[in-house]
C-alpha positions in Angstrom: 203.0 -58.9 16.2 206.0 -58.0 18.4 206.2 -54.6 16.7 202.5 -53.9 17.4 202.9 -54.8 21.1 206.0 -52.6 21.4 204.2 -49.7 19.8 201.2 -50.1 22.1 203.6 -50.3 25.1 205.4 -47.2 24.1 202.1 -45.3 23.5 200.8 -46.4 26.9 204.0 -45.4 28.6 203.8 -41.9 27.0 200.2 -41.5 28.3 201.1 -42.6 31.8 204.1 -40.4 31.9 201.8 -37.4 31.7 199.8 -38.5 34.8 200.4 -38.5 38.5 200.2 -41.8 40.4 196.5 -41.1 41.1 195.7 -40.6 37.4 195.3 -36.8 37.5 197.1 -34.7 34.9 200.6 -33.5 35.8 201.0 -29.7 35.6 203.1 -28.8 32.6 206.0 -26.5 32.6 206.2 -23.7 30.1 209.2 -22.4 28.2 209.0 -18.9 29.7 207.8 -17.3 32.9 204.3 -18.2 34.0 201.4 -15.7 33.6 200.8 -14.1 37.0 197.8 -15.2 39.0 195.2 -12.4 38.6 192.9 -13.1 41.6 193.1 -12.5 45.4 190.9 -15.5 46.0 191.3 -19.3 45.4 190.2 -20.2 41.9 188.5 -23.4 43.3 186.8 -22.4 46.5 186.6 -18.6 46.2 188.2 -18.2 49.7 190.5 -15.2 50.2 194.1 -16.3 49.6 196.0 -16.4 53.0 192.8 -17.0 55.0 193.7 -20.6 55.5 197.5 -20.2 55.8 200.1 -19.9 53.1 198.5 -20.5 49.6 199.4 -23.5 47.6 201.2 -22.2 44.4 202.1 -24.1 41.2 202.3 -23.6 37.5 199.8 -25.2 35.1 200.3 -24.8 31.3 202.1 -21.5 31.7 199.7 -20.1 34.2 200.5 -19.5 37.9 197.8 -21.0 40.1 197.2 -20.2 43.7 194.9 -22.2 45.9 193.8 -21.4 49.4 194.8 -24.8 50.7 196.0 -28.3 49.7 192.5 -29.6 49.9 191.5 -27.7 46.7 194.3 -29.3 44.6 192.4 -32.6 43.9 189.4 -30.6 42.7 191.7 -28.5 40.4 193.3 -31.7 39.1 189.9 -33.3 38.3 188.8 -30.3 36.1 191.7 -28.0 35.4 190.0 -26.5 32.3 187.1 -25.4 34.4 189.3 -23.4 36.7 191.7 -22.1 34.0 188.6 -20.8 32.3 187.8 -18.7 35.3 191.2 -17.1 35.1 191.0 -16.3 31.4 187.6 -14.5 32.0 189.5 -12.0 34.2 
């Protein structure tokens, strides 16, 4: 019984380690340089990068991401596959 509880605890810790405090997925670092961001607009809002100040930049699964503002980050975090898909279509 103790071994089962320990295994469940370890598995839960591993899952939670991959999440931010708000439950969204943490961006993952890649082994090499990130693929360059191919657009001149925000992948979430479609706004021109730089039109709302300095773009928010980060790496997600080996892909550089640029957003027009910090307000787009929660939307990206909720559905990263949706937005990554937009980049792979380019």
